[in-house]
C-alpha positions as CSV (number, residue, x, y, z in Angstrom):
1,V,72.0,76.5,71.0
2,C,73.3,77.6,74.3
3,P,76.6,79.5,74.2
4,I,78.0,77.7,77.3
5,T,81.1,79.2,78.8
6,R,84.0,76.9,78.0
7,A,87.5,76.7,79.5
8,P,89.7,79.2,77.6
9,A,92.8,77.9,75.8
10,A,95.0,79.8,78.3
11,P,93.1,79.1,81.5
12,F,93.1,81.6,84.4
13,T,95.3,80.6,87.3
14,P,94.5,82.4,90.5
15,P,97.3,83.9,92.6
16,A,98.6,82.2,95.8
17,P,97.3,81.0,98.2
18,Y,94.5,79.8,95.9
19,P,94.9,76.4,94.3
20,A,96.0,76.4,90.6
21,Q,93.0,74.1,89.8
22,P,89.6,74.1,91.5
23,P,88.4,70.8,93.0
24,G,86.5,68.3,90.9
25,E,85.5,68.7,87.2
26,Y,85.7,72.5,87.2
27,F,87.9,75.2,85.7
28,W,88.7,78.7,87.0
29,Y,87.1,81.5,85.0
30,G,87.7,85.2,85.3
31,A,90.6,87.4,86.5
32,E,92.2,88.3,89.8
33,S,89.6,91.0,90.3
34,L,86.7,88.4,90.2
35,W,86.6,84.7,89.3
36,T,84.5,81.6,89.7
37,A,84.7,77.9,89.1
38,L,82.6,76.5,86.3
39,P,81.8,72.9,85.3
40,R,84.0,71.7,82.4
41,N,80.9,70.4,80.6
42,G,79.0,73.7,81.1
43,I,76.1,71.9,82.8
44,W,74.7,72.3,86.3
45,S,72.6,69.2,86.8
46,D,70.9,67.2,89.6
47,L,70.2,70.5,91.4
48,P,68.0,70.4,94.5
49,H,64.4,71.6,93.5
50,N,62.1,73.6,95.7
51,R,59.2,76.1,95.2
52,A,61.6,78.8,94.0
53,G,63.3,76.5,91.4
54,Y,66.6,74.7,91.0
55,T,69.1,75.7,93.6
56,Q,72.8,76.2,93.1
57,K,75.4,77.7,95.4
58,V,77.9,79.9,93.4
59,L,81.3,80.6,94.8
60,W,83.2,83.8,93.7
61,W,86.7,84.8,94.5
62,R,88.7,88.0,94.4
63,Q,92.4,88.5,95.2
64,G,92.6,90.0,98.7
65,Y,89.0,89.1,99.7
66,S,88.8,88.0,103.4
67,W,85.7,86.3,104.7
68,T,86.5,87.5,108.2
69,A,87.0,91.2,107.1
70,E,83.9,91.2,104.9
71,P,81.5,88.5,106.1
72,E,78.7,90.0,103.9
73,P,80.5,90.9,100.7
74,A,79.2,93.7,98.5
75,L,78.8,91.2,95.6
76,T,75.7,91.4,93.5
77,V,74.6,88.6,91.1
78,T,72.0,88.8,88.4
79,G,70.9,86.3,85.8
80,R,68.6,85.9,82.8
81,R,67.5,82.9,80.7
82,L,68.8,83.2,77.1
83,D,66.9,80.5,75.3
84,A,63.3,81.3,76.4
85,A,61.2,83.6,78.5
86,A,61.4,82.8,82.2
87,P,60.6,84.3,85.6
88,P,63.4,86.2,87.1
89,L,66.3,84.5,88.8
90,N,66.0,84.4,92.6
91,V,69.3,85.5,94.2
92,A,70.1,85.4,97.9
93,P,72.3,88.1,99.5
94,A,76.0,87.3,99.3
95,T,77.7,85.7,102.3
96,N,81.1,84.1,102.8
97,A,82.8,80.8,102.7
98,Y,86.1,79.3,103.7
99,A,87.8,76.0,103.4
100,E,91.4,75.0,103.3
101,D,91.2,73.8,99.7
102,I,89.4,76.9,98.3
103,Q,90.5,79.6,100.8
104,S,88.3,82.7,101.3
105,A,85.3,83.0,99.0
106,M,82.1,84.8,98.5
107,L,79.0,82.6,98.3
108,V,75.6,83.4,96.6
109,G,72.7,81.0,96.5
110,V,70.6,81.2,93.3
111,D,67.3,79.6,92.4
112,F,66.7,79.0,88.7
113,P,62.9,79.1,88.1
114,T,63.2,76.9,85.0
115,P,65.9,74.7,83.5
116,G,67.6,76.0,80.3
117,C,70.4,78.3,79.2
118,W,71.2,80.9,81.8
119,E,73.7,83.8,81.9
120,L,74.9,85.0,85.3
121,T,76.7,88.2,86.0
122,G,78.6,89.0,89.2
123,R,79.7,92.5,90.2
124,Y,82.1,93.4,93.0
125,A,83.7,96.8,93.3
126,E,84.9,97.7,89.7
127,A,84.9,94.1,88.5
128,E,82.2,92.4,86.5
129,L,82.2,88.7,85.3
130,S,79.5,87.0,83.2
131,F,79.2,83.3,82.2
132,V,76.6,81.0,80.6
133,V,75.6,77.5,81.9
134,W,73.0,75.0,81.0
135,V,70.7,74.2,84.0
136,A,69.4,70.7,83.7
137,P,66.7,69.2,86.0
């Protein structure tokens, strides 16, 4: 059984100017110091596949983060498979993103070497945020 991260009963709402709800079938997860958008069903599926694995772009936010002031944010992301042994998660260096609907964000590309139950942890300054998703082919 995979302990997928579910939307809490009292969901996190980011401060202005960020939207109260993320686009699509996602929910905000975290705190003002570091948050992300997770799928309501806990599953990342239909991901592009390459030699390194199943690719996903993960967006992270922090109150006060500016993509122009810190285009290469000091965000680190690690991950591990929880339900079986697996090669290490391949993580690209953090970069930035901006769009009117999501505002300034930090972006990290990850390649999951195998499908399964994965825990990811992001660290930025004093903040740390972990979540669990199911990666489906």
